[in-house]
C-alpha positions as CSV (number, residue, x, y, z in Angstrom):
1,X,10.7,5.7,-18.5
2,X,11.6,2.4,-17.1
3,X,9.0,0.0,-16.7
4,X,8.0,-1.0,-13.2
5,X,8.5,-4.9,-12.3
6,X,5.4,-7.1,-12.5
7,X,6.1,-7.5,-9.1
8,X,5.5,-4.2,-7.8
9,X,2.2,-3.5,-9.3
10,X,-0.9,-1.9,-7.2
11,X,-2.3,-5.9,-7.0
12,X,0.8,-6.9,-4.7
13,X,1.1,-4.1,-2.8
14,X,0.2,-4.0,0.7
15,X,-1.8,-0.8,0.7
16,X,-3.9,-2.1,-2.4
17,X,-7.5,-3.0,-1.6
18,X,-9.4,-4.4,-4.9
19,X,-12.9,-3.2,-5.0
20,X,-14.4,-4.6,-8.1
21,X,-14.2,-7.6,-10.9
22,X,-12.7,-4.7,-13.2
23,X,-9.2,-5.0,-11.5
24,X,-9.8,-1.7,-9.9
25,X,-9.3,-0.6,-6.1
26,X,-8.3,2.0,-3.3
27,X,-5.0,3.0,-2.3
28,X,-4.8,2.8,1.5
29,X,-1.5,4.1,2.1
30,X,-2.5,7.5,3.5
31,X,-6.1,8.6,5.5
32,X,-8.9,8.7,3.3
33,X,-10.0,12.2,2.6
34,X,-13.5,13.6,3.7
35,X,-15.6,14.1,0.4
36,X,-19.1,15.8,0.5
37,X,-21.8,13.5,-1.0
38,X,-25.2,15.2,-1.6
39,X,-25.4,16.3,2.1
40,X,-23.4,13.5,3.5
41,X,-19.6,13.0,4.2
42,X,-17.8,10.1,2.7
43,X,-14.3,9.0,3.4
44,X,-12.6,8.7,-0.5
45,X,-9.1,6.9,-1.4
46,X,-7.3,7.3,-4.4
47,X,-8.6,4.6,-7.1
48,X,-6.2,2.9,-8.7
49,X,-6.1,-0.2,-11.6
50,X,-4.4,-3.4,-10.3
51,X,-1.9,-3.2,-13.0
52,X,-0.5,0.4,-11.7
53,X,2.4,1.2,-9.4
54,X,4.0,4.0,-7.8
55,X,7.2,4.9,-5.7
56,X,5.4,3.9,-2.2
57,X,5.0,0.2,-3.4
58,X,5.5,-1.8,-0.4
59,X,5.2,-5.9,-0.7
60,X,1.9,-7.2,0.8
61,X,3.5,-9.8,2.3
62,X,7.5,-10.0,2.6
63,X,8.7,-13.4,1.3
64,X,12.0,-13.1,2.2
65,X,14.3,-11.6,5.4
66,X,15.8,-9.2,2.4
67,X,12.1,-7.8,1.4
68,X,11.2,-7.4,4.8
69,X,14.5,-5.5,6.0
70,X,13.6,-3.2,3.2
71,X,10.1,-2.7,3.8
72,X,11.6,-2.0,7.6
73,X,13.9,0.4,6.6
74,X,11.7,2.2,4.6
75,X,9.3,3.0,7.3
76,X,12.2,3.7,10.0
77,X,13.7,6.2,7.2
78,X,10.1,7.8,6.5
79,X,9.7,8.3,10.7
80,X,6.7,5.3,10.5
81,X,7.6,3.6,13.4
82,X,4.3,2.3,14.3
83,X,4.3,0.6,10.6
84,X,7.8,-0.6,11.5
85,X,6.8,-2.1,14.7
86,X,3.7,-3.6,13.5
87,X,5.9,-5.2,10.7
88,X,8.5,-6.4,13.5
89,X,5.8,-7.9,15.2
90,X,4.4,-9.6,12.4
91,X,7.8,-11.1,11.5
92,X,8.3,-12.6,15.0
93,X,4.7,-14.7,14.6
């Protein structure tokens, strides 16, 4: 299996939220699941290592027009028009 480029790791993804000094965090690409926790309900996102990667990676801050175009195209193809509009608005600033 081919190795993922260093630039496309969780730590550089717009969906990664680092939570501790151990370089682990939450992937917030999709809504959290509710998980019972001793009588309470808690939001839980998948845990990922900062060095990890997946096929959903998107740059945290597109640095070039080409990167931004790829991200916008992915949003549109996946039907995520709200995210596409939000990114387009951000790029206008």
